[in-house]
N, C-alpha and C positions, 0 to 999 in steps of 0.2 A: 443489760440491766433488767432486772425483774421489776415489774410494775405491781405494786401492792394496791389492791382495791379495798377500800373501807367504806361501808355503806354510810351515806350522809356526809361524806367528806370529798372535797375536790383536791386531787393531787396532780400537780403538773409542773413542767419545767418552764420558767419564765423566759423572756426574750434574752436574758443575760446568761442563761444556762444554769440558773440557780433553782433548785427544787423548792416548791411551795406546797403548803397544805392548809386548807380552810374548811371549817364546818359550813356546809352549804346554807343551812337555815339561818344561823346567827352571824355568819361571816367571821367567826372567831378563828384566828390563825393558830397553827401548831408550830411552836418554835423547834425547827428541825435541827438546830445546833444543840439544844438540850436533850431532845428526844429524836435521835436519828431515825430516818425512815426505815420501817421494818423491825425496829428493836422492841423489846418488851415495854420500855418506857414510852415509846411512841404509841403503842396500842393502849397503854394505861391512860395516856393523855387524851387519846381519842374517846375512850369510854368516859373519862371525867367530863370532857366538854359536852358530849352527847347527853349525859345525865343532867348537867346544869341547864341545858336547853329544855329538858322535859319538866323539870321541877320549877314551877312558878307559883309563888304564893298568890292567893287571891288579892286583887287590888283593894286597897283601903278606900272606902267611900269618901268622896270629897277631895280626892287627889287628882292630879293631872292624868295619871295612868288610868284611873277609873273613868274619867271623862273620855279619854281616847278609846277605851274598850267599848264603852256604851255607844260612842259615835260610829265605830267600825262595825258594830252589830246592827246599826240602824240603816234603813233604806236610803237615807241621804248619802251614805258612803258606798253601800253595795251597788247602787245604780250608776256609779261613776265609771268612766272609761278606764281601761286597764292601765294606760300610761299615767293617768291622773292618780289612780290608787297607788301605783308604784312610787310616784313622786311624794305623795302624802306619807307613805310608809317610810320613805327615806327620812323625812322630817321627824316622824315618830321615833325612829331609831336614833336620830341625832339628839332628841330630847330625852332619851332614856335615862341619862344621869340625874335629871331633875324630876323624874317621873313621880316620886313620892311627895313632891311639894304640894301642900294643901292649896286648893283653889282660892281660898280666902287671902293668900299671900300675893296673888297676882294683882299688879297694878301697872300703870303705864311705864314708870321707870324700870320695872323689872322686864317688861316686854322689850323696851328699848335696849336694855343690857343684853338680853338674849339675842336680839337682832344684830347688835353690834359684834357680839362674840361670833355669831354665825358668819359675819362678813369676812372673817379670816378665810373662809372657804369660797368667797366670791360674793359680789353684790347680788346676783340673781338668786343664789341660794339663801342669802340673808332675807331677801324680800319674800321668798317662798316660805321660809320659816315663820315670818311675821304673818303672812297671809293664812297659813294653815292654823296657827295659833288663834288668829282672829276669828276664822270661821268656826273652829271647834268651840271656842269660848262663846261665840254668838249662839251656836247650837245649844250649848249648855244653859244660856240665859233663857232661851225659849222654853226649856224644860224645867226651869226653876232651880237649877243647880248653882247658879251664880246670880247675884243681884243685878250686875251690869257687865258689859264687855269692856275690860280694861284696855284692850288692843284697838278699840274703835278709832281713836284719834291719832294713833301712831302712824307716822309717814314712812314710806319706802325710802331706801337709800337711793339717791339720784345717781345717774351715770355722770362720770367726770366730764367737765366741759372739754370740748375739742376732741372727744373720743368718738370716732365714727362708728356707725353700726357695722356689724360683721359683713353684711351683704352689700356694702357701699365702699367704693375706693377712697 
């Protein structure tokens, strides 16, 4: 089998023997059933996905994505450890669908709803989403972008009773 290499894409055979293709930067998958590997539709799809990742409209001021971009450019984010940055980036990617939400709409019930929705991915991820939202909103409060931190009083999701820690029998 000939292996096709496309810059910016990861093409591999998964553990079940099925071919997969993802855009490395955005993790966008290419549907190889609709665009078979090596076909003209495959290359057209790769070009389309690559162009979408390049074109990004400037963030509207006063939105969540604007807050995230300002935070990521600040020393508070750039001085973090690599693993911490990757964890935060995962949360930023998770929150991308609501990125255009104005900061004025954020209140405690909305934060709780976001946290509870993230709980579908697990308790730890939900608590990380809440924590990252809280610290970025607090960062925005310090800079006058918000009047107060709506995530301040929101609690973490507790571990279920009787659930042992992973490192204990």
